[in-house]
BAFI-3210 file (N, C-alpha, C; in Angstrom, 3 decimals, decimal comma, padded with zeros to 6 digits):
// residues 137
n [1|2|3|4|5|6|7|8|9|10|11|12|13|14|15|16|17|18|19|20|21|22|23|24|25|26|27|28|29|30|31|32|33|34|35|36|37|38|39|40|41|42|43|44|45|46|47|48|49|50|51|52|53|54|55|56|57|58|59|60|61|62|63|64|65|66|67|68|69|70|71|72|73|74|75|76|77|78|79|80|81|82|83|84|85|86|87|88|89|90|91|92|93|94|95|96|97|98|99|100|101|102|103|104|105|106|107|108|109|110|111|112|113|114|115|116|117|118|119|120|121|122|123|124|125|126|127|128|129|130|131|132|133|134|135|136|137]
n.u [000,843|000,514|002,451|002,597|004,213|005,854|005,748|008,218|009,912|009,701|010,759|013,395|014,148|013,965|015,964|018,167|020,972|019,631|018,272|015,848|013,100|014,596|015,636|013,522|010,109|007,794|004,361|001,800|-001,535|-003,454|-006,042|-007,453|-006,972|-004,289|-003,125|-001,250|001,024|003,500|005,189|008,630|009,702|007,690|005,598|002,746|-000,222|-003,231|-006,097|-008,523|-008,059|-006,497|-006,881|-007,200|-004,664|-002,820|-001,368|000,508|001,976|003,053|004,624|006,516|007,758|008,762|011,311|011,817|012,375|011,014|007,984|005,970|002,797|000,411|-002,293|-004,341|-004,981|-004,385|-006,295|-008,286|-008,029|-005,177|-004,472|-006,157|-005,151|-002,548|-003,071|-004,163|-001,990|000,007|-001,143|-001,107|001,662|002,527|001,313|002,704|005,276|004,912|004,676|007,232|007,966|008,674|010,567|011,490|009,741|008,552|005,617|004,294|002,147|001,813|001,490|-001,003|-000,915|-000,395|-001,175|-000,301|002,440|003,181|002,576|004,609|006,944|006,783|008,368|010,789|012,673|013,920|012,193|009,484|007,810|006,595|004,796|001,968|000,880|-001,628|-003,397|-003,355|-004,722|-005,468|-004,185|-001,475|-000,436]
n.v [-001,174|002,273|004,860|007,771|010,929|013,730|017,323|018,472|016,226|015,539|017,872|017,664|015,359|016,255|018,191|016,660|014,593|012,830|011,819|013,335|011,665|009,430|008,417|009,186|010,262|012,857|012,969|014,848|015,029|016,904|018,663|021,141|022,797|022,990|025,279|028,087|027,194|024,611|021,672|021,632|020,018|018,144|015,606|015,938|014,246|014,231|013,725|013,278|011,725|009,726|006,934|005,780|006,114|004,968|002,578|003,292|005,214|003,603|001,892|003,730|004,450|002,262|001,672|003,494|003,947|005,355|006,925|009,727|010,894|013,535|015,849|018,728|018,840|016,314|014,485|013,067|012,709|012,400|010,216|008,225|007,926|007,133|004,681|003,168|003,210|001,981|-000,575|-001,513|-001,541|-003,261|-005,663|-006,209|-006,498|-008,746|-010,616|-010,729|-008,728|-006,174|-003,896|-003,617|-001,051|002,106|003,759|006,915|009,341|012,775|014,361|016,656|017,743|019,834|022,281|022,525|022,138|024,306|026,380|026,307|026,354|028,086|030,254|029,240|028,602|026,234|024,321|024,975|025,928|028,413|029,655|031,501|034,222|035,422|033,391|031,957|033,242|036,208|036,450|036,068|038,255]
n.w [000,000|000,734|002,383|004,521|003,946|005,274|004,682|005,331|005,245|002,532|001,390|002,300|000,891|-001,779|-001,764|-001,331|-002,478|-004,118|-007,262|-009,243|-010,823|-011,147|-008,679|-007,120|-007,532|-007,766|-007,907|-009,046|-008,715|-009,122|-010,867|-012,756|-010,636|-010,295|-011,079|-010,048|-008,897|-008,217|-006,963|-007,440|-010,324|-010,276|-011,628|-013,565|-013,288|-013,935|-011,861|-013,088|-015,320|-014,413|-013,786|-016,327|-017,311|-015,597|-016,002|-017,944|-016,504|-014,466|-016,038|-017,020|-014,668|-013,365|-012,486|-010,564|-007,226|-005,170|-004,921|-004,730|-004,054|-004,465|-003,966|-003,779|-000,985|-000,220|000,664|-000,692|-003,676|-003,991|-002,141|-003,269|-005,903|-005,247|-004,011|-006,158|-007,935|-006,318|-005,911|-008,532|-009,144|-007,081|-007,820|-010,178|-009,113|-007,519|-009,489|-010,373|-012,112|-011,409|-009,371|-005,854|-004,120|-002,814|-002,004|-001,386|000,208|000,227|003,166|003,981|001,487|-001,468|-000,520|002,190|001,751|000,050|001,767|003,594|002,027|-000,159|-000,894|-001,598|-004,260|-004,952|-004,223|-004,817|-007,733|-010,038|-008,312|-007,405|-005,814|-005,989|-006,506|-004,182|-002,117|-000,246|002,184|002,010|000,842]
ca.u [000,000|001,327|002,690|002,564|005,468|005,572|006,309|009,640|010,623|009,780|011,710|014,732|014,408|014,198|017,250|019,236|021,616|018,769|017,998|014,424|012,697|015,433|015,595|012,189|009,261|006,618|003,245|000,772|-002,767|-004,446|-006,554|-007,364|-006,519|-002,823|-002,709|-000,796|002,297|003,663|006,473|009,619|009,950|006,571|004,924|001,300|-001,051|-004,531|-006,958|-009,645|-007,671|-005,472|-007,152|-006,954|-003,237|-001,952|-000,448|001,597|002,799|003,795|005,647|007,567|008,394|008,978|012,649|011,891|012,054|010,192|007,023|005,180|001,589|-000,295|-003,252|-004,353|-004,947|-004,044|-007,337|-009,068|-007,415|-003,810|-004,484|-006,785|-004,185|-001,443|-003,548|-004,267|-000,622|000,690|-001,705|-000,632|003,088|002,661|000,954|003,839|006,388|004,575|004,931|008,637|008,129|008,961|011,532|010,939|009,417|007,733|004,679|003,929|001,213|002,280|000,537|-001,380|-000,932|000,349|-001,526|000,630|003,799|003,423|002,508|005,926|008,096|006,452|009,411|012,022|012,599|014,391|011,106|008,215|007,953|005,399|003,859|001,261|000,215|-003,022|-004,167|-003,329|-005,458|-004,932|-003,435|-000,040|-000,009]
ca.v [000,000|003,491|005,514|009,228|011,661|015,123|018,361|018,610|015,045|015,658|018,948|017,088|014,443|017,048|018,888|015,669|014,233|011,940|012,332|013,276|010,760|008,223|007,941|009,495|011,061|013,465|012,934|015,823|014,583|017,978|018,932|022,577|023,498|023,013|026,667|028,775|026,658|023,178|021,230|021,615|018,738|017,212|015,117|016,113|013,129|014,681|012,682|013,040|010,703|008,898|005,505|005,388|006,252|004,452|001,567|004,019|005,806|002,505|001,454|004,752|004,662|000,986|001,636|004,559|003,278|006,162|007,748|010,516|011,454|014,585|016,723|019,990|018,580|014,890|013,812|012,153|012,370|011,895|008,858|007,291|007,665|006,364|003,307|002,525|003,046|000,986|-001,891|-001,902|-001,906|-004,427|-006,841|-006,470|-006,989|-010,119|-011,452|-010,625|-007,748|-004,847|-003,856|-003,070|000,371|002,663|004,782|007,827|010,446|013,977|014,790|018,068|018,091|021,011|023,450|022,608|022,262|025,679|027,329|026,286|026,466|028,837|031,230|028,510|028,175|024,853|023,418|025,350|026,784|029,044|030,010|032,747|034,643|035,762|032,149|031,371|034,027|037,529|036,448|036,025|039,512]
ca.w [000,000|000,770|003,660|004,415|004,079|005,647|003,816|005,654|004,734|001,081|001,103|002,497|-000,220|-002,988|-001,633|-001,155|-003,742|-004,902|-008,601|-009,597|-011,900|-011,094|-007,298|-006,614|-008,407|-007,157|-008,847|-008,688|-009,375|-009,213|-012,203|-013,026|-009,431|-010,274|-011,329|-008,848|-008,446|-008,020|-006,441|-008,517|-010,962|-010,131|-012,829|-013,429|-013,746|-013,431|-011,320|-014,001|-016,309|-013,781|-013,913|-017,715|-017,647|-014,537|-016,526|-018,600|-015,451|-013,839|-016,992|-017,083|-013,357|-012,680|-011,895|-009,558|-005,970|-004,277|-005,653|-003,781|-004,654|-003,732|-004,624|-003,038|000,455|-000,058|001,442|-001,528|-004,970|-003,810|-001,606|-004,210|-006,971|-004,657|-003,807|-007,470|-008,426|-005,484|-006,214|-009,861|-009,028|-006,203|-008,613|-011,070|-008,302|-007,117|-010,660|-010,750|-013,188|-010,859|-008,274|-004,603|-004,232|-001,732|-002,457|-000,310|-000,004|000,920|004,197|003,848|000,071|-001,919|000,297|003,316|001,230|-000,409|002,886|004,248|001,130|-001,373|-001,246|-001,884|-005,657|-005,103|-003,849|-005,430|-008,914|-010,593|-007,245|-007,694|-004,579|-006,252|-006,463|-002,840|-001,134|000,096|003,439|001,722|000,201]
c.u [000,896|001,471|002,558|003,961|005,105|006,193|007,808|010,451|010,762|010,765|013,147|015,107|014,746|015,564|018,430|019,914|020,779|018,374|016,502|014,204|013,601|015,352|014,221|011,426|008,095|005,536|002,119|-000,499|-003,852|-004,848|-006,367|-006,852|-004,998|-002,284|-002,280|000,465|002,285|005,046|007,434|009,827|008,809|005,977|003,426|000,585|-002,454|-005,436|-008,098|-009,337|-006,692|-005,687|-006,850|-005,464|-002,287|-000,961|000,752|002,539|003,643|004,916|006,823|008,342|008,781|010,377|012,843|011,471|011,114|009,295|006,085|004,007|001,046|-001,341|-003,244|-004,192|-004,497|-005,024|-008,096|-008,296|-006,023|-003,782|-005,101|-005,816|-003,019|-001,848|-003,606|-002,870|000,096|000,174|-001,208|000,829|003,289|002,337|002,088|005,019|006,138|004,825|006,361|008,933|008,443|009,923|010,840|010,784|008,613|006,889|004,252|002,829|001,734|001,208|000,275|-001,382|-000,119|000,027|-000,560|002,059|004,089|003,363|003,845|007,048|007,855|007,542|010,755|011,958|013,185|013,258|009,789|008,486|006,584|004,352|003,280|000,453|-001,255|-003,930|-004,341|-003,901|-004,726|-004,103|-001,930|000,461|000,578]
c.v [001,248|003,973|007,016|009,798|013,109|016,083|018,509|017,427|015,102|016,754|018,439|016,152|015,218|017,732|017,936|015,402|013,292|012,614|012,197|012,388|009,533|007,601|008,169|010,266|011,585|013,511|013,807|015,438|015,656|018,171|020,427|023,361|023,475|024,427|027,298|028,217|025,165|022,879|021,085|020,187|017,742|016,865|015,289|014,938|013,402|013,533|012,327|011,962|009,690|007,409|005,007|005,374|005,640|003,422|002,213|004,635|004,733|002,035|002,437|004,893|003,368|000,842|002,704|003,964|004,034|007,070|008,398|011,150|012,578|015,230|018,019|019,761|017,154|014,178|012,794|011,759|011,781|010,482|007,832|006,928|006,828|004,908|002,545|002,229|001,946|-000,418|-002,403|-002,332|-003,135|-005,710|-007,206|-007,045|-008,438|-011,098|-011,391|-009,609|-006,341|-005,000|-003,401|-001,548|000,793|003,785|005,589|008,771|011,611|014,458|016,292|018,566|019,323|022,227|023,599|022,828|023,705|026,672|027,402|026,708|027,318|029,808|030,559|027,966|026,780|023,861|023,705|026,238|027,260|029,384|031,389|033,153|034,973|034,527|031,664|032,265|035,315|037,510|036,441|037,325|040,467]
c.w [000,000|002,204|003,434|004,618|004,402|004,633|004,067|005,121|003,216|000,685|001,256|001,353|-001,491|-002,935|-001,434|-002,491|-004,611|-006,220|-008,920|-010,824|-012,015|-009,701|-006,655|-007,677|-007,589|-008,231|-008,298|-009,439|-009,389|-010,673|-012,491|-011,826|-009,291|-010,544|-010,013|-008,248|-008,270|-007,459|-007,612|-009,015|-010,873|-011,493|-012,621|-014,082|-013,218|-012,990|-012,267|-015,044|-015,718|-014,010|-015,321|-018,059|-016,618|-015,065|-017,219|-017,561|-014,765|-014,762|-017,017|-015,780|-012,659|-012,083|-010,819|-008,208|-005,031|-005,109|-004,634|-004,522|-003,796|-004,617|-003,813|-001,539|000,791|000,868|000,601|-002,790|-004,821|-003,259|-002,558|-005,333|-006,450|-004,460|-005,131|-008,014|-007,645|-005,775|-007,555|-009,807|-008,164|-006,961|-009,570|-010,292|-007,872|-008,258|-011,149|-011,832|-012,691|-009,692|-006,988|-004,718|-003,016|-002,312|-001,236|-000,762|000,837|001,890|004,053|002,418|-000,271|-001,063|001,470|002,832|000,817|000,732|003,625|003,312|-000,120|-001,812|-001,554|-003,313|-005,913|-004,876|-004,563|-006,628|-009,394|-009,535|-007,537|-006,463|-004,794|-006,203|-005,026|-001,743|-000,770|001,374|003,199|001,112|001,175]
res [m|f|k|y|i|s|a|d|e|l|a|d|l|i|k|s|p|a|v|p|a|k|d|y|l|v|v|d|v|r|d|d|d|r|a|g|g|h|i|r|g|a|h|n|a|p|s|s|v|f|l|a|r|v|d|e|l|v|r|r|t|k|d|v|p|t|v|v|f|h|c|a|l|s|q|i|r|g|p|k|a|a|r|i|y|a|e|t|r|d|a|l|q|a|g|g|e|d|k|p|h|q|v|y|v|l|r|g|g|f|q|e|f|q|s|k|f|r|h|d|p|e|l|v|e|n|w|d|k|d|v|w|d|v|e|y|m]
***
């Protein structure tokens, strides 16, 4: 299945020597609500088409040992996508067609991540204060 990862743990992973898309991948399953910024290097796999494209994502990431999913709050879309992805990869691994891997969900989603790291260009890109409410102005 999947585990949860905190914003601080993900920030540490991104800033570590680990290589994005090789050692780890962040998968953003937000749809139109992705406007206003995203985690640097995150792959967008919109929840509206996720189920139809999960096999392609698994094929492209089967050598990536750590995959982190998130949506805006990581309450529904992120965990659902992580579960589907993990079940698909686990089935392949059980058949000897995949390597050991860990699937995570970002606790608090992008909302919590951007609230802590929105001003760090190593972690967040294309952040737009107008999208994220007047309290940040």
